[in-house]
C-alpha positions, 0 to 999 in steps of 0.5 A, spaced: 844 050 602 846 057 600 840 062 597 842 068 594 839 073 588 843 076 582 840 081 578 841 079 571 840 085 568 845 088 572 850 082 571 850 082 564 848 090 563 850 090 556 844 086 554 839 088 557 836 095 557 836 099 563 829 100 564 828 091 565 832 085 569 831 078 568 832 075 576 836 070 577 836 065 582 843 062 585 844 056 589 850 054 591 853 058 585 849 054 580 845 059 575 838 057 576 834 060 570 830 059 563 834 056 558 835 063 555 837 067 560 843 060 560 844 062 552 845 070 554 850 068 559 854 064 555 853 069 549 855 075 553 862 075 551 865 073 545 870 069 547 871 065 554 879 064 555 879 057 559 884 058 564 887 051 565 890 052 571 884 053 575 881 047 573 879 042 578 878 035 578 882 028 575 878 027 569 877 032 562 872 034 556 877 033 551 875 039 547 876 044 553 883 041 555 885 042 548 883 049 547 885 056 549 878 060 547 871 058 546 865 061 544 858 061 544 854 064 537 848 062 535 847 055 536 854 054 534 860 052 539 867 055 536 873 054 539 881 056 539 886 050 539 892 053 535 895 060 538 898 061 532 892 065 528 888 067 534 884 073 533 884 072 525 882 065 524 874 065 524 874 072 525 877 071 531 872 066 534 877 060 531 873 053 528 867 050 527 867 045 532 859 043 533 852 046 536 849 047 542 843 048 546 841 051 553 838 048 558 835 050 565 842 051 569 846 048 563 849 048 556 848 041 552 854 041 547 854 036 541 862 036 539 863 033 532 868 029 534 868 029 542 859 027 541 854 029 546 856 033 553 852 036 558 855 041 562 853 045 568 854 053 568 856 056 575 856 064 575 863 066 578 863 073 578 859 078 572 866 076 567 867 069 570 863 063 568 865 055 570 862 049 566 862 043 570 862 036 567 859 031 573 861 025 569 868 026 571 867 031 576 871 036 573 870 043 573 873 048 568 874 057 569 872 060 564 873 068 563 870 072 558 872 077 553 870 082 547 875 081 541 877 088 541 879 087 548 882 080 548 889 081 551 892 076 546 899 078 548 898 075 554 895 069 551 901 068 547 906 069 553 902 065 558 902 059 553 909 060 550 911 052 551 904 051 546 906 056 541 913 054 540 910 047 539 905 049 533 911 049 527 915 043 526 921 048 526 924 054 527 928 057 522 934 062 523 932 068 519 937 074 523 943 074 526 945 081 529 952 084 527 952 086 534 955 081 539 960 077 540 962 070 536 959 064 540 956 056 538 950 058 538 952 062 531 952 054 528 945 053 530 941 054 523 934 051 526 931 048 532 925 044 534 921 044 540 917 038 542 912 035 549 916 029 552 914 025 558 913 032 561 918 036 560 920 040 554 925 036 549 929 040 543 932 039 537 937 043 534 940 043 527 946 046 523 944 045 516 943 050 511 938 054 509 932 053 506 932 045 506 925 042 506 923 040 513 923 032 511 931 033 509 933 036 516 937 032 520 938 034 527 944 034 531 943 034 537 937 034 542 936 036 550 931 039 555 929 046 554 925 050 560 922 057 560 922 062 566 917 067 568 921 073 570 919 076 577 915 083 575 916 083 569 910 079 566 911 080 558 918 077 559 920 069 558 927 066 558 929 061 555 934 056 557 937 050 551 941 044 555 947 043 551 951 038 554 958 041 550 955 048 551 951 047 558 946 051 559 945 056 553 941 062 556 936 067 552 931 071 553 925 070 549 920 075 545 914 074 541 914 078 534 908 076 531 905 069 530 910 066 526 917 069 529 921 069 535 927 073 538 932 070 542 937 075 545 943 070 548 946 075 554 951 071 555 954 075 547 949 079 547 947 077 540 940 078 537 937 071 533 930 071 529 927 065 528 921 064 523 916 058 524 916 053 518 911 046 518 905 050 521 901 044 525 894 046 526 890 042 531 883 041 528 877 037 531 881 030 530 886 026 526 894 024 528 897 031 529 891 033 534 893 030 541 895 036 543 892 037 550 893 042 555 895 041 562 897 045 569 903 048 568 907 053 572 913 056 570 919 056 575 920 064 576 927 067 575 930 074 579 933 077 573 933 084 569 931 085 562 938 085 559 935 086 551 936 093 550 928 095 546 
């Protein structure tokens, strides 16, 4: 058994006066403290980003598996289940999904849909905690941020697969005059969905402005998003067209409803605007989205789009 002592006042100095501190005993990295100090830990940051790739175990806590961030605010649990609107929905906290109470080294969450969960709270460092579910032997790693220093751009690019899927369709709204004529000029709509662990896209040449229910998807294929070595803010996208081969783009997020695709071969810039926002709430037919561990393949290329 490893025993250690941590000055709680140093760890969370922003919440305690410099003239006093609360002593916290750590055993095997578990926080062994009074309930009020557990609350201070959870409430020390506005947002906890759930690093799904750092999760461990074969089970899941449904509301943690779905959310990008979770917040604990005076007994209310908030989550951001969508990237669209993150930073604005619920004043940045997201949507209210339940209540919580603190126990000795643990938090009890009463989720509106998923019911009662008793999760142990583990301290990793002064801005990182883990929530451990003993019933499924599953651990989630959470990193703390204040709303004014949360890196929203990084969250978008790290989870861009899910962002592409948060609209029922993407409609082409801009094509640059500069650029060679190419087959992709005819594609006016794109759709990105998840299919058996692979990214599936659909495309349509239908006229602009049609109701989504009237769209005819002319083609379906696989898509893949790539990381770029030494360029964390750049992603590339390939669309696998049988008759074109892989169409290759640099992918940029303009805002939470607009993406830019730079077609490297033709040097054409396209903008697509999302239509049919899919909001993931607490329950319902469209809330089955669950984040999974995912690591993009890496390309060793250089940025071609002249900004």
